[in-house]
C-alpha positions in Angstrom: -10.9 -23.7 -17.8 -12.3 -22.7 -14.7 -10.7 -20.7 -12.2 -10.0 -21.2 -9.1 -10.3 -17.7 -7.9 -13.3 -15.7 -7.9 -13.8 -13.9 -10.9 -12.6 -10.0 -11.5 -15.3 -7.4 -10.4 -15.9 -4.4 -12.8 -14.8 -1.6 -10.2 -18.2 0.6 -11.9 -20.6 -2.0 -11.3 -19.7 -3.9 -7.7 -20.5 -2.6 -4.3 -17.9 -3.6 -1.2 -18.9 -4.2 2.0 -17.1 -3.1 5.0 -17.6 -6.1 7.9 -17.5 -5.3 11.7 -15.5 -2.3 11.9 -13.2 -1.9 14.5 -13.6 1.2 16.9 -9.7 1.8 17.2 -9.5 1.7 13.5 -12.0 4.2 12.8 -10.4 6.2 15.9 -7.0 6.2 14.3 -8.7 7.4 10.6 -10.9 10.2 12.4 -7.5 11.5 14.3 -5.5 12.2 11.8 -8.6 13.5 9.4 -8.7 17.0 10.3 -4.8 17.1 9.4 -5.6 15.5 5.7 -8.4 17.4 5.2 -6.4 20.3 5.6 -3.7 18.8 3.1 -6.5 18.7 0.7 -7.7 22.4 0.8 -4.6 23.8 0.9 -3.9 23.4 -2.9 -0.4 23.2 -4.7 1.9 20.2 -3.3 0.0 17.8 -0.6 1.5 16.5 2.5 -0.2 13.6 3.9 -0.1 13.5 7.6 2.4 11.6 9.3 0.4 8.9 11.5 3.5 7.4 13.4 5.6 4.2 12.5 4.5 1.4 10.6 4.2 -1.8 12.5 7.0 -4.4 11.6 6.4 -7.6 10.0 8.1 -10.5 8.3 6.1 -13.2 6.6 6.6 -15.3 3.7 6.2 -14.5 0.0 4.4 -16.2 -2.8 8.1 -17.3 -3.9 8.6 -19.1 -0.5 10.8 -16.2 0.4 11.3 -14.1 3.9 9.8 -10.7 3.0 10.0 -8.4 6.1 8.4 -4.5 6.0 12.0 -3.3 6.4 13.2 -4.5 3.0 10.9 -2.1 1.5 12.4 0.5 3.3 12.8 3.5 0.5 10.0 3.0 -1.3 6.0 3.8 -0.6 4.0 0.8 0.0 0.6 -0.1 0.0 -0.2 -2.7 2.7 -3.6 -4.4 2.3 -5.4 -7.8 3.8 -7.2 -10.1 1.5 -7.5 -13.8 0.9 -7.7 -15.7 -2.8 -11.1 -17.0 -1.9 -13.2 -13.7 -0.7 -16.1 -13.5 -3.2 -16.6 -9.8 -2.9 -14.7 -7.1 -1.6 -11.2 -8.7 -2.1 -11.0 -9.1 -5.4 -12.7 -5.4 -6.2 -9.5 -4.4 -4.1 -7.0 -6.2 -6.2 -8.8 -5.1 -9.6 -8.6 -1.4 -8.2 -4.5 -1.9 -6.9 -3.6 -3.8 -10.6 -5.6 -0.3 -12.2 -3.1 2.0 -10.3 0.0 -0.6 -11.0 -0.3 -0.6 -14.7 -0.9 3.1 -14.4 2.3 4.1 -12.1 4.4 2.6 -15.3 8.1 2.7 -14.2 7.7 4.3 -10.8 6.1 0.6 -9.9 8.6 -1.9 -8.4 11.3 0.8 -8.5 9.8 3.3 -6.0 6.3 2.0 -5.0 5.8 -1.6 -3.5 2.6 -3.4 -3.1 1.6 -5.7 -0.1 -1.4 -7.8 0.3 -1.2 -10.3 3.3 -3.7 -13.2 3.5 -6.5 -13.5 5.9 -6.7 -17.6 5.5 -3.1 -18.6 5.6 -3.8 -22.0 6.5 -5.0 -22.0 2.6 -3.2 -19.3 1.0 0.0 -21.4 0.7 2.6 -19.3 -1.1 1.9 -21.6 -4.3 -1.7 -20.3 -3.9 -0.6 -17.0 -3.3 1.7 -17.1 -6.6 -1.1 -18.5 -8.7 -3.0 -15.5 -7.3 -0.7 -13.1 -8.1 0.2 -14.6 -11.8 -4.3 -14.6 -12.2 -4.0 -10.7 -11.4 -1.2 -10.1 -13.6 0.8 -8.6 -10.4 4.3 -7.1 -11.2 7.3 -6.9 -9.9 6.9 -4.8 -6.9 4.0 -6.5 -5.2 4.2 -9.0 -3.1 1.8 -11.7 -1.8 2.0 -12.9 2.3 1.8 -15.7 4.3 2.4 -17.2 7.3 1.6 -19.3 10.4 -1.9 -18.0 11.6 -0.2 -16.4 15.0 2.2 -14.5 12.7 -0.7 -13.1 10.6 -3.0 -12.5 13.5 -0.1 -10.7 15.0 0.4 -8.1 12.5 -3.7 -7.7 12.0 -3.8 -6.8 15.3 -0.9 -4.2 14.7 -2.5 -3.1 11.7 -6.0 -2.7 13.2 -7.5 -5.5 10.8 -10.1 -7.8 12.2 -10.8 -11.2 10.7 -12.7 -14.1 11.6 -12.7 -17.7 9.3 -16.4 -19.1 9.6 -17.4 -22.5 9.5 -17.8 -22.4 5.6 -14.2 -21.5 5.4 -14.9 -17.7 4.4 -13.5 -14.5 6.4 -15.4 -11.9 7.9 -12.8 -8.9 8.0 -12.5 -5.3 7.9 -10.9 -3.8 4.7 -8.0 -1.7 5.4 -5.2 -0.4 3.0 -2.4 1.4 4.6 0.2 3.6 2.9 3.5 4.0 4.6 6.5 6.3 3.2 10.2 5.6 2.6 11.0 6.4 6.3 8.3 3.7 7.3 5.8 6.2 8.8 2.2 5.5 8.1 0.9 8.7 6.3 -2.9 7.4 5.1 -5.4 4.6 5.7 -8.5 3.8 3.5 -11.5 1.9 4.8 -13.4 -0.2 2.7 -12.5 -0.6 -1.0 -14.5 2.0 -3.0 -12.1 4.5 -2.6 -11.4 6.5 -5.4 -8.4 5.1 -7.4 -7.1 8.6 -8.9 -6.8 9.6 -5.0 -4.7 6.4 -4.0 -2.4 6.9 -7.1 -2.0 10.4 -6.2 -1.6 9.5 -2.6 1.2 7.3 -3.6 3.4 9.5 -5.7 2.8 11.9 -3.4 5.2 9.8 -1.3 8.1 9.4 -4.0 11.3 10.7 -4.0 11.1 13.4 -6.9 14.9 13.6 -7.7 
């Protein structure tokens, strides 16, 4: 039985491509870099820098329901951008997030949420996203969002993500994953999909209320 989606890519054998990086996106990451490195080198309890308020959005989930970033307030949230027909970097990123999801155990869903926003909203309907979520084994606490092309472009613009659909139906895009804390503040961003999943997990856990 053939899958509708690109095959899963083993993390150790895959290579990721960062397409057409946006200057403002790099500037934002570099701005936070000295503080971020200081936190890394200080040892003990790591404190991620506060970059600024996460841009709000409301889109439609794989269940056909509206989901706003504000609905996830109180949880640490990883926001990323994918499209279901992506043949390379998106499967790599999604597999990495699946692995971290599984390692988080009971914290996932209760205190940590994932948000994957489609860069191909004309193709990625809620039904397509629901199949994609099931294919990857996404658990409760991971929402896949779509919306009108205008709404999606507005979100990508405010998060510093470039994307452009090509004539063959593929999408050129930057790969950016943003961690948002429980108060709705951006704390760290990852460029590309080759970041260390253990570091990603630790960063998420550092934003979780320990009480």
